[in-house]
C-alpha positions as CSV (number, residue, x, y, z in Angstrom):
1,M,-3.5,103.4,-9.1
2,M,-0.4,104.9,-10.7
3,A,1.4,101.6,-10.2
4,L,-1.3,99.8,-12.1
5,V,-1.2,102.4,-14.9
6,T,2.6,102.0,-15.1
7,V,2.2,98.2,-15.2
8,S,-0.3,98.5,-18.0
9,A,2.2,100.5,-20.1
10,I,4.8,97.9,-19.4
11,F,2.4,95.2,-20.6
12,L,1.9,97.0,-23.8
13,R,5.7,97.1,-24.2
14,W,5.7,93.3,-23.9
15,L,3.1,92.9,-26.6
16,P,5.5,92.3,-29.5
17,A,7.5,89.7,-27.6
18,H,4.6,87.7,-26.0
19,G,1.7,88.3,-28.3
20,F,-2.0,88.9,-27.7
21,P,-2.4,87.2,-24.3
22,I,-0.7,90.3,-22.9
23,L,-3.8,92.3,-23.8
24,L,-5.6,90.3,-21.1
25,L,-3.1,91.4,-18.6
26,F,-3.4,95.0,-19.9
27,A,-7.2,94.8,-19.6
28,V,-7.1,93.5,-16.0
29,S,-4.6,96.1,-14.8
30,S,-6.3,99.0,-16.6
31,A,-9.7,97.9,-15.2
32,A,-8.3,97.8,-11.7
33,A,-6.7,101.2,-12.1
34,L,-9.9,102.7,-13.5
35,A,-12.0,101.1,-10.6
36,I,-9.6,102.6,-8.1
37,Y,-9.8,106.0,-9.8
38,L,-13.6,106.1,-10.0
39,T,-14.1,105.1,-6.4
40,Q,-11.3,107.2,-4.9
41,R,-13.4,110.3,-4.1
42,R,-16.1,108.2,-2.3
43,R,-13.5,106.3,-0.3
44,Y,-11.7,109.5,0.7
45,S,-14.9,111.2,1.7
46,T,-15.9,108.2,3.8
47,S,-12.5,108.2,5.5
48,S,-12.5,111.9,6.2
49,H,-16.0,111.7,7.7
50,G,-14.8,108.7,9.8
51,I,-11.8,110.7,11.0
52,A,-14.1,113.6,12.0
53,R,-16.3,111.2,13.9
54,E,-13.2,109.5,15.3
55,N,-14.5,106.1,14.1
56,V,-13.0,104.9,10.8
57,D,-14.1,101.6,9.4
58,A,-11.9,99.5,7.2
59,D,-13.0,99.2,3.5
60,I,-12.7,95.4,3.3
61,T,-14.3,95.2,-0.1
62,A,-11.8,97.5,-1.6
63,V,-8.9,95.5,-0.1
64,L,-10.4,92.2,-1.3
65,W,-11.0,93.5,-4.8
66,T,-7.4,94.9,-5.0
67,A,-6.0,91.6,-3.7
68,F,-8.1,89.7,-6.2
69,A,-6.9,91.8,-9.1
70,G,-3.3,91.2,-7.9
71,V,-3.8,87.5,-7.7
72,V,-5.4,87.4,-11.2
73,L,-2.6,89.5,-12.7
74,G,0.0,87.2,-11.1
75,A,-1.7,84.1,-12.3
76,L,-2.1,85.5,-15.8
77,G,1.5,86.7,-15.9
78,I,2.8,83.3,-14.9
79,G,0.6,81.7,-17.6
80,V,1.8,84.1,-20.3
81,V,5.4,83.5,-19.4
82,L,5.1,79.7,-19.3
83,A,3.2,79.7,-22.6
84,A,5.9,81.6,-24.4
């Protein structure tokens, strides 16, 4: 989450050089960081209950959404750099 917040700040720093398409990158990274922050308590609670039961299931949806956000950020970043 903190890495995505840091990346969002870096994207804002690039705004004067690359223009308004950077705001799309900022929006995606900020939304991903916010989603992680808002679901963190539930995921930690589920994991701690799983540890207590000695049966922890992987949170596949969280991994897939994070991977999707990373792929989208990468594709948008490449697009912005090539367009400049």
